[in-house]
Structure formats: C-alpha cells, structure tokens
C-alpha positions in Angstrom: -4.4 -6.9 -17.2 -1.7 -4.2 -17.8 -1.5 -5.1 -21.5 -5.3 -5.0 -21.7 -5.5 -1.7 -20.0 -2.8 -0.4 -22.2 -4.5 -1.5 -25.4 -7.8 0.0 -24.4 -6.2 3.3 -23.4 -4.2 3.3 -26.6 -7.4 2.8 -28.6 -9.1 5.7 -26.7 -6.2 8.1 -27.3 -5.9 7.3 -30.9 -9.7 7.7 -31.4 -9.7 11.0 -29.6 -6.9 12.4 -31.8 -8.4 11.1 -35.0 -5.6 8.7 -35.6 -7.5 5.6 -34.9 -6.1 3.6 -37.8 -4.7 1.0 -35.4 -2.0 0.7 -32.8 0.7 1.1 -35.4 -0.5 4.6 -36.3 2.6 6.1 -34.8 4.1 6.8 -31.4 3.2 9.9 -29.4 6.8 11.1 -29.2 8.6 13.9 -31.0 11.9 12.1 -30.7 12.8 8.4 -30.3 12.2 7.4 -26.7 14.5 5.2 -24.6 12.9 2.5 -22.5 14.7 0.7 -19.7 14.4 -3.0 -19.1 14.3 -3.9 -15.4 14.6 -7.0 -13.2 16.8 -8.5 -10.5 20.5 -8.3 -10.9 20.9 -11.7 -9.3 18.7 -14.8 -8.6 19.6 -17.7 -6.3 18.1 -21.1 -7.0 17.4 -24.0 -4.6 19.7 -26.9 -5.6 18.2 -29.7 -7.5 16.7 -32.1 -4.9 17.8 -35.7 -4.5 14.1 -36.7 -4.8 11.0 -34.9 -5.9 10.5 -31.9 -8.2 12.8 -28.8 -8.1 11.4 -25.6 -6.7 11.3 -22.6 -8.9 12.3 -19.0 -8.4 10.1 -16.3 -9.9 11.8 -13.6 -12.0 9.7 -10.6 -13.0 11.0 -8.6 -16.0 9.6 -5.2 -16.6 10.2 -2.2 -18.9 9.8 1.5 -18.0 8.4 4.1 -20.3 9.8 7.3 -18.8 7.0 9.6 -20.0 5.1 11.4 -17.3 2.1 12.2 -19.6 -0.5 9.6 -18.6 -2.8 10.5 -21.4 -0.5 11.1 -24.4 2.8 9.5 -23.4 2.1 6.0 -24.6 4.2 4.3 -27.2 2.2 2.3 -29.8 3.9 -0.1 -32.2 5.3 -3.7 -32.3 7.7 -4.4 -29.6 9.9 -7.5 -29.4 11.8 -8.7 -26.3 14.5 -11.4 -26.7 15.8 -13.6 -23.9 19.2 -15.2 -24.5 19.3 -18.3 -22.3 22.3 -20.0 -23.8 24.5 -19.4 -20.7 22.1 -21.3 -18.5 22.7 -24.7 -20.3 23.4 -27.2 -17.6 22.8 -24.6 -14.9 19.1 -23.8 -14.9 15.8 -24.5 -16.8 13.6 -21.6 -17.7 10.0 -21.3 -18.7 7.6 -18.4 -19.1 4.9 -18.4 -16.5 1.5 -19.3 -17.8 -0.6 -22.3 -18.7 1.4 -25.0 -20.4 4.6 -23.3 -19.6 4.1 -20.2 -21.8 1.6 -17.6 -22.9 0.3 -16.3 -26.2 2.8 -13.5 -26.2 5.9 -15.4 -25.0 7.6 -18.5 -26.4 11.0 -20.3 -25.9 12.7 -22.0 -28.8 15.9 -23.8 -27.9 17.9 -21.3 -25.9 16.0 -18.2 -27.0 12.9 -16.8 -25.6 10.8 -14.1 -27.4 7.9 -11.9 -26.1 5.9 -9.5 -28.2 3.7 -6.6 -27.3 2.0 -3.7 -29.1 2.3 -0.8 -26.7 4.1 0.7 -23.7 2.1 2.7 -21.2 3.8 5.5 -19.2 5.5 4.0 -16.1 6.5 0.4 -15.4 5.1 -2.2 -17.8 5.2 -6.0 -17.3 7.2 -7.8 -19.9 7.2 -11.4 -18.6 7.4 -13.6 -15.6 10.0 -16.4 -15.7 10.0 -19.6 -13.6 13.6 -20.7 -13.1 14.7 -24.0 -11.6 18.1 -25.6 -11.1 18.9 -28.0 -13.9 19.2 -31.7 -13.0 22.8 -32.5 -12.3 23.8 -28.9 -11.7 26.3 -28.2 -9.0 26.0 -25.8 -6.1 27.8 -22.6 -7.3 27.0 -23.1 -11.0 26.1 -19.8 -12.6 25.0 -18.2 -15.9 23.4 -15.0 -17.2 20.0 -14.3 -18.7 20.5 -11.5 -21.3 17.4 -9.5 -22.3 17.1 -7.0 -25.1 14.2 -5.0 -26.6 13.5 -3.8 -30.1 10.9 -1.5 -31.7 10.9 0.8 -34.6 11.3 4.4 -33.4 12.6 3.5 -30.0 15.7 2.2 -28.2 16.0 -0.1 -25.2 18.6 -0.5 -22.4 19.5 -4.1 -22.1 19.3 -6.2 -18.9 21.4 -9.1 -17.6 20.3 -11.2 -14.6 22.9 -13.6 -13.0 21.4 -17.0 -12.0 23.3 -19.1 -9.5 22.5 -22.5 -8.0 22.6 -22.2 -4.2 23.4 -19.2 -2.0 22.3 -17.7 1.2 18.6 -17.6 2.3 18.0 -15.2 5.1 14.8 -15.9 7.1 13.1 -13.6 9.6 11.6 -16.1 12.1 7.9 -15.6 13.2 7.6 -13.0 15.9 5.0 -14.9 17.9 3.6 -11.9 19.8 0.1 -11.6 21.2 -2.1 -9.6 18.9 -4.0 -7.9 21.8 -2.2 -5.0 23.4 -2.9 -2.4 26.0 -2.0 1.3 25.4 1.2 2.1 27.1 2.3 -1.5 27.3 5.8 -2.6 26.4 6.8 -6.1 25.5 10.0 -7.9 24.4 10.6 -8.0 20.7 11.9 -11.6 19.9 13.8 -11.1 16.7 15.5 -14.2 15.3 17.2 -14.5 12.0 18.1 -17.8 10.3 20.1 -18.8 7.2 18.4 -21.7 5.3 20.8 -21.4 2.4 24.0 -23.0 1.3 26.5 -20.1 1.9 27.2 -17.6 4.7 26.3 -13.9 4.8 28.6 -11.3 6.2 26.6 -8.5 7.7 22.8 -7.9 7.6 20.3 -5.1 7.5 17.4 -5.5 10.0 14.6 -3.2 9.2 11.5 -2.4 11.3 8.4 -0.5 10.2 6.0 0.4 13.1 2.7 2.1 12.6 1.7 5.3 14.3 0.7 3.7 17.6 3.8 1.5 18.0 7.4 2.5 18.8 10.8 0.8 19.5 12.1 2.9 22.4 15.7 1.7 22.3 18.2 3.6 20.1 21.3 1.8 19.1 24.4 3.5 17.6 24.4 1.2 14.5 20.7 1.9 13.8 19.1 4.8 11.9 15.6 6.1 12.8 13.1 8.1 10.8 9.5 9.1 11.2 7.9 8.7 7.8 5.9 11.2 5.8 3.6 10.9 2.8 1.4 7.8 2.5 3.0 6.3 5.6 2.9 9.4 7.7 3.6 8.7 11.4 5.3 5.3 10.8 8.6 4.8 12.5 11.3 3.3 10.2 14.3 1.7 11.9 17.3 0.4 9.9 20.1 -1.4 11.7 23.4 -2.4 10.1 24.5 -5.5 12.1 27.9 -7.0 11.7 28.7 -10.7 11.9 28.6 -13.9 9.9 25.3 -15.7 9.5 26.3 -19.3 8.9 24.1 -21.7 6.9 21.8 -23.8 9.1 22.1 -21.5 12.1 19.7 -19.2 14.0 20.7 -15.9 15.6 19.1 -13.4 17.9 19.9 -9.9 19.2 22.3 -9.9 22.1 20.8 -6.6 23.4 17.2 -6.1 24.5 14.7 -4.8 22.0 11.1 -3.9 22.9 7.9 -2.8 21.2 5.8 -0.2 23.0 2.2 0.7 22.4 1.5 4.4 22.6 -1.4 5.9 24.5 -3.2 6.5 21.2 -2.6 2.9 19.9 -5.6 1.2 18.2 -5.3 -0.9 15.1 -1.5 -1.3 14.4 0.9 -3.0 12.1 4.5 -4.0 12.5 6.9 -5.4 10.0 10.4 -6.9 10.6 12.7 -7.6 7.7 16.2 -8.9 7.1 18.4 -8.6 4.0 22.1 -8.8 3.2 23.9 -5.5 4.0 24.7 -4.2 0.6 24.9 -0.6 -0.8 21.9 -1.4 -3.0 19.8 -2.6 -0.1 20.8 0.4 2.1 19.8 2.9 -0.6 16.5 1.1 -1.4 15.4 0.8 2.2 16.3 4.4 3.2 14.6 6.0 0.3 14.3 9.8 0.6 13.6 9.8 4.4 15.7 11.9 6.8 17.3 9.7 9.5 18.7 10.2 12.9 21.5 7.9 14.2 21.0 6.2 17.5 23.2 7.1 20.5 23.1 3.9 22.5 25.2 0.7 22.5 25.9 -1.3 19.4 23.3 -3.8 18.5 24.9 -7.2 17.9 23.8 -10.8 17.2 24.4 -14.0 19.1 24.1 -17.5 17.9 20.9 -19.0 19.2 20.9 -22.6 17.9 21.9 -24.7 15.0 19.1 -26.0 12.8 18.7 -29.8 12.7 18.7 -29.8 8.9 18.8 -27.3 6.1 15.5 -27.0 4.3 17.0 -26.1 0.9 14.7 -23.1 1.0 16.4 -20.4 -1.1 13.4 -18.2 -0.8 13.3 -14.4 -0.8 9.7 -14.5 0.2 10.5 -15.4 3.8 12.8 -12.4 4.6 10.0 -10.6 6.3 7.5 -11.0 9.1 4.5 -8.9 9.7 2.1 -8.8 12.6 -1.0 -6.9 13.4 -2.1 -5.6 16.8 -5.3 -4.3 18.3 -5.1 -2.1 21.3 -8.0 -1.9 23.8 -8.7 1.8 23.0 -11.4 4.1 21.6 -11.5 7.3 19.5 -14.2 10.0 20.0 -15.2 11.7 16.7 -17.0 14.9 17.5 -18.9 16.7 14.7 -19.1 20.5 14.5 -21.5 22.6 12.5 -21.8 26.2 11.6 -24.3 29.1 11.9 -24.8 32.0 9.5 -27.0 34.4 11.3 -27.8 36.9 8.6 -28.0 35.6 5.0 -30.1 37.7 2.6 -31.8 36.3 -0.5 -29.4 36.1 -3.4 -26.4 36.2 -1.2 -23.6 33.5 -1.4 -22.3 32.5 2.0 -19.6 30.1 3.2 -19.9 27.5 6.0 -17.1 25.4 7.4 -18.2 22.1 9.1 -16.5 18.8 9.9 -15.3 16.9 12.9 -12.5 16.4 15.3 -10.9 13.3 16.7 -10.7 13.8 20.5 -8.9 10.5 20.9 -7.3 9.1 22.8 -6.8 6.7 19.9 -5.9 7.3 16.3 -7.7 5.2 13.7 -6.0 3.6 10.7 -7.3 0.8 8.4 -3.7 0.0 7.4 -4.1 -3.2 5.5 -7.3 -2.7 3.6 -6.8 1.1 3.3 -10.6 1.4 3.2 -12.3 4.6 4.2 -13.0 4.9 7.9 -16.4 6.4 7.2 -17.9 9.6 5.9 -19.3 13.0 6.9 -22.9 13.4 5.8 -23.9 17.0 5.3 -27.6 17.9 4.9 -28.1 21.4 3.4 -30.6 23.7 5.0 -33.8 24.5 3.1 -33.7 27.7 1.1 -30.0 27.3 0.2 -28.3 25.9 -2.9 -24.7 24.6 -2.9 -22.6 26.4 -5.5 -19.2 25.1 -4.5 -18.2 21.9 -2.6 -15.1 20.3 -1.3 -13.4 17.9 -3.8 -13.9 14.9 -1.6 -17.7 15.4 -1.3 -20.3 13.8 -3.5 -23.8 15.3 -3.9 -26.6 12.7 -3.4 -30.4 12.7 -3.1 -32.2 13.5 0.2 -32.3 9.8 0.9 -28.6 9.3 0.2 -28.9 7.8 -3.3 -26.8 8.5 -6.4 -27.3 11.8 -8.1 -25.6 13.0 -11.4 -25.8 16.7 -10.8 -23.3 17.6 -8.1 -24.1 21.2 -7.3 -27.4 22.0 -5.8 -27.8 18.7 -4.1 -29.8 18.5 -0.8 -27.2 16.3 0.8 -23.4 15.5 0.5 -21.4 12.5 1.5 -17.7 13.4 2.2 -15.5 10.3 2.2 -12.8 10.0 4.9 -9.3 8.6 4.2 -8.1 5.4 5.8 -6.3 7.2 8.5 -7.4 9.8 11.1 -4.8 10.8 13.7 -5.5 11.6 17.3 -6.4 15.4 17.8 -6.9 15.7 14.0 -9.5 18.2 12.6 -11.2 17.5 9.3 -12.8 20.7 8.0 -15.1 21.0 5.0 -16.1 24.3 3.5 -19.3 24.7 1.4 -20.5 27.7 -0.5 -24.3 28.2 -0.6 -26.5 30.7 -2.4 -29.5 31.7 -0.3 -32.5 31.4 -2.7 -35.1 31.9 0.0 -34.8 33.3 3.5 -36.1 30.9 6.1 -35.7 31.6 9.8 -33.7 28.9 11.5 -33.2 26.8 8.4 -31.4 23.8 9.8 -29.4 21.1 8.2 -27.1 18.5 9.9 -23.5 17.4 9.9 -22.9 13.8 10.9 -19.7 11.7 11.0 -20.6 8.1 10.7 -20.0 4.6 9.2 -20.8 3.6 5.7 -23.6 1.1 5.8 -27.0 2.7 5.4 -29.0 2.3 8.6 -25.9 1.5 10.6 -24.1 4.8 11.3 -22.3 3.7 14.4 -18.5 3.8 14.3 -17.1 0.7 16.0 -14.3 2.5 17.8 -16.5 5.4 19.0 -18.4 4.8 22.2 -20.1 8.2 22.2 -22.2 8.6 19.1 -24.3 11.3 20.7 -21.8 14.0 19.7 -21.3 12.7 16.2 -24.0 15.0 14.9 -24.1 18.8 14.8 -26.3 21.5 13.1 -25.8 23.7 10.0 -28.0 26.7 10.5 -28.9 29.6 8.2 -30.6 32.8 9.6 -30.6 31.3 13.1 -32.2 33.1 16.0 -31.3 33.0 19.7 -30.9 29.5 21.0 -30.4 27.8 17.6 -26.8 26.6 18.3 -24.8 24.3 16.1 -23.6 21.8 18.7 -25.4 18.7 20.1 -26.3 15.3 18.7 -29.0 12.7 18.6 -31.3 13.9 15.8 -30.0 13.2 12.4 -32.7 14.6 10.3 -32.5 18.0 8.5 -34.8 20.4 6.8 -33.8 18.9 3.4 -35.2 15.5 4.5 -33.7 12.1 4.7 -31.7 10.4 7.5 -28.0 11.0 8.1 -27.3 7.3 7.6 -24.8 6.9 4.7 -25.5 5.1 1.5 -22.9 2.5 0.6 -21.2 3.2 -2.7 -21.9 6.9 -3.0 -18.4 8.2 -2.2 -16.7 10.8 -4.3 -13.1 10.2 -3.6 -10.9 11.6 -0.9 -11.8 13.8 2.0 -10.7 17.4 2.3 -7.4 16.2 3.8 -6.8 13.7 1.0 -6.9 9.9 0.7 -9.6 8.0 -1.2 -11.6 5.3 0.4 -14.0 2.5 -0.5 -17.5 2.3 0.8 -17.0 -0.7 3.0 -15.4 0.8 6.1 -15.5 -1.0 9.5 -13.1 -2.3 12.1 -11.7 -5.8 12.1 -9.8 -7.8 14.7 -6.1 -8.1 14.1 -4.3 -11.4 14.1 -1.0 -12.9 14.8 1.9 -13.0 12.3 2.2 -15.7 9.7 4.6 -16.8 7.0 1.9 -16.9 4.4 -0.3 -14.4 2.7 -2.8 -12.4 4.7 -6.5 -12.9 4.8 -8.4 -9.8 3.8 -10.8 -8.2 6.4 -13.3 -5.4 6.2 -11.5 -2.3 7.5 -8.8 -2.6 10.1 -6.2 -5.3 9.9 -6.4 -8.7 8.4 -6.6 -11.8 10.6 -3.2 -13.0 9.6 0.0 -11.2 8.5 2.1 -11.5 5.4 5.8 -12.3 4.9 5.7 -11.9 1.2 8.7 -10.3 -0.5 8.3 -8.9 -3.9 11.0 -10.2 -6.3 11.7 -9.3 -9.9 11.2 -6.2 -11.8 9.7 -4.0 -9.1 11.7 -5.2 -6.2 14.3 -2.4 -6.1 11.8 0.4 -6.4 8.5 -0.6 -5.0 9.4 -3.0 -2.2 11.5 -1.1 0.3 11.7 2.5 -0.9 11.9 4.2 2.4 10.3 1.3 4.1 7.2 1.4 2.0 6.8 -2.4 1.7 3.7 -3.1 3.7 1.1 -2.8 0.9 3.3 -4.2 -1.8 3.8 -7.4 0.1 0.1 -7.8 0.7 -0.9 -7.3 -2.9 1.7 -9.9 -4.0 0.5 -12.2 -1.2 -3.0 -12.1 -2.6 -1.7 -12.7 -6.1 0.2 -15.8 -5.0 -2.8 -17.2 -3.2 -5.2 -16.4 -6.0 
C-alpha cells in the first residue's frame, strides 16, 4: 500500500510540474540525498524444535527519506536493496514475506536477496519484511549478521546490519487478570508478574506503565520515573521503573512491594498498558522520549521469585512483552451546550457569535482505542444571516444535515469533536455572520449530540435536556440563549446529525470519524484486540511492534498504545 500510494503521489507530482515523462524523470532534489536504512539491531530466534516446524521471527526493514516536503520531497528513480545472507549459513533460514515465500519486488538467489522499488516518499518507507527461522541443526548461541545496502543513481544510502542469534531471553508480561468494571475512586492491587520463557537470563529490566487520564498508580518508588504526558496522549501517566535483579529462564517474578491502580473521580473509559523489556540505554531512551520526568521518593521497587515454570515454551517472542487492559467506570459526563445572543445587528453588518459546550463532568470521555469522534456540535444559523467565516473543524451542510459543496453561507454546520473531552473542558466555536435581513428574534440552535441521524443521545450523558441552546440575532426581552428540548431552528431541519458529514477536527483539534458511540471495555488478552464502535475494544492487545519502526514508533515517550493495536489488526487480518 505504501508503494502504491507513493507511485500515485509521484505520478501526480510529476504531472503537476509538467515532468510526467515517467518515474525516472528525475529526483526532486537539488543535491544528492542520503537515505537511512532501518531495522532491528538484534533478532533472537526460537531454537529449532525437536519435532514440528520452526517458528519464525518477523524482521521489518525500512528506509527513511529525510525530506519534510510532503508534496515535492519524493525521490523518483530505480532503487535496489541488497541483502547479504551469507553469514547465516547453518544459523538461520530467511525468506521474504509474501505468497510463495517472496513477492514481485523481492527475490532471494543463493545467499543474496534483492528488492527493487521506483520511489521513496518523505518519511519512513517499507523495504521488506523478512521471515527468519533457526536452521535445522543450528545450536543455541549460533549467530550471524544480515547486511543490507541500498543503491540508486543520484542518492546515497547508509547501510544496516542486523545480528541474528539462535536462542536468547524472552521476557513476558503475564496477563493482569483485573476486572474491567471499576468504580470512580476505587483502588485495587496491580498484580504484575514477569516471566522469562527464553534460553538465557536477563540482568535488570525496565517495567513501563501507561495509564489513561482516569487511572493512576499512587505509589512512587525511588527507582521509578513519573511523567504526565502531553500531545496526543495528553493526561496519560507514564511510569518507567528500572528494576535490578536477574530474571532466570523458566522462572516467574513479581513485585516485592505493593503496587495499586486507582480510578480517579472522573474515570470513565480507560486504558492501561504494562510492558517489560531489558534495561538497556537504547530502551531507556526510546521509552522516555521527550517527556519531563520526576523521580519517585519512596522505597526501592524490587522483584521476588514467584515460581518456576514447569517447562520452557521455546517462545522467543517479542510480541508478548506487553499486556493491555481496558476499564469502564460507572460514571457519567454532562455536556451542556451554550449559545449566544446579538441584540442589535443592522442589515449589512458582520457580527461574531461564539457558541459551544462545556463538559460539567464528573467524567472525562475518551474513545482511546478507536480514536473515533465523540460526537459533534450541530449549529443551525438564524434566518436573515449568512455565515462568512467558520471554525476549521466545522462543515457546512444542508438544512436537513446532508452534504453541501459550498461551505460558506450554509444554513447549518456540523462541528466534529475529537476523540477526547476532558472533565471541565470548554469547546468554543466562533462564527462570523453577515446580517442580510433584520428579523426580530431570529433564532437558531446549538446542539451537542451523537452522530447517527435521528439518534442524538450521548450514551454517557444522562441529561440531554441541556444539550441544546439558542443562537439569537436581534433578540428582544426574554429571548435567552439557554435551555434545551427543542432542536429546531429558523433555518429548518432537526438538530440530529448526519453520519459522514464531518469536516475534520473540532476547534480544539483532533479529527474524528462519523461513527462515535460508547462501547463496553473488556479484560486483557495476549492476542490482538477486537475493534468496537467508540470507547474501548472488548479485548486488549499485547502486540509489540518489531522491525524497522520499533525504535521510533513503539515506545517513544510511552506512545505505544495505538501502534500495538494497528499491528495486532494486521497480524489477525
């Protein structure tokens, strides 16, 4: 899909610039660019089994085009990637992922693999996915390197070497087994258990927790760092603990000190992730990202041996380092719409009106897994006025809520909400309107509601009566802007939204799809999650992204929740 997108985009760029002779028409660079090959530095393989087929490890190889120009920064020309597999003879067997063991762009001949492409889009591009298994007769500890180089006229590439070893440690975060239903203010023990299903020991681990806005770990240990995240994961608590000790193969360990998980008074739909990795400088840097941390002041968090596994599972598997669990608190959020009134607006005058809604809580609302829009604000414009400027996240529609090409001058606007609304948050939307005809008490409406047309109720909001307010021009005494119930306006049409008419993000940012709605959270799982409409999925995901994007996309500042879900869906699909 990335290559298809790249090819289409390349064709569009070339056509637009009059250079559409073909993809070899020349790169969009003034100087020779340098592209960086990327992938894991090391890969551990499950030993070849005494019976049955060997299990493979997936190795994703990528290449980064450093250009930040999304439109004109593409590189177009023949690109060749060469994989030197000679050092793996007797150690491991390699094939390119795809039907029949390869694809139309990649092929292995002897101990050399070759992949070809015709362009590099700005950012990270996929080169190939390798399936690597231990060779029959290989010994535990056998090792060799995959050496990868790139070549293209008018460009240079940094090479990549991936070390492949038979055997090694396999850290596993055991299932949390917590009840998915919680009560705001409730605390419960957090049963963290770590196992090593591999063939060698690990000295020192990093245990990382990522808790959504309505969950907190109240304890602070002196070997743990704590941060409240910003950006896309605003409000999440990120905890990283450096725990000393040896994790022996076949053994299970648990925390020697108490660790609890507490639901805040504003808890509603929540997500919690627990992850374990080896304590290395690379992992510490990747998981910390750019966040600002505070060191805990309590005791030192340590491990104690819990039990010894009956038998090793030969499960050298980086996908099981993480456990994720969703929670649903018995809570509600009260979204209250507010309108505006412009008392004196003369014909020909342009006026501004700020409308919107407030979340009076007590709960926040976040559709964390699906990242779907929570709903929208439907604004019906008063008669006699024409909108001349609108918020970026609002789309003009017909009076009945259907699609409309012309965005200014619409009788009605749908303003999409993002997938998160915090408790006590105010979402304000400012419209500019030109008064074309003075009409006394010209009244429109402002309604915050769900997406499906004819079903405006918000599942989490028990009081829909205050979800509608008035937008009034040239109002007289008694024509206030508060109140609810009636959803009609002088421009006609109901305030029920029309699915699929969103225009991007709300005034506070964050795009959403048109299928919002709450869903029941589920318990944790070691497999991929099941998608749900809005809210949290019914099962969790323990998927760990390996390969090219692991170091950057997986755990940068704890931002691994969505990455793991997408990879889980890819594996199950």
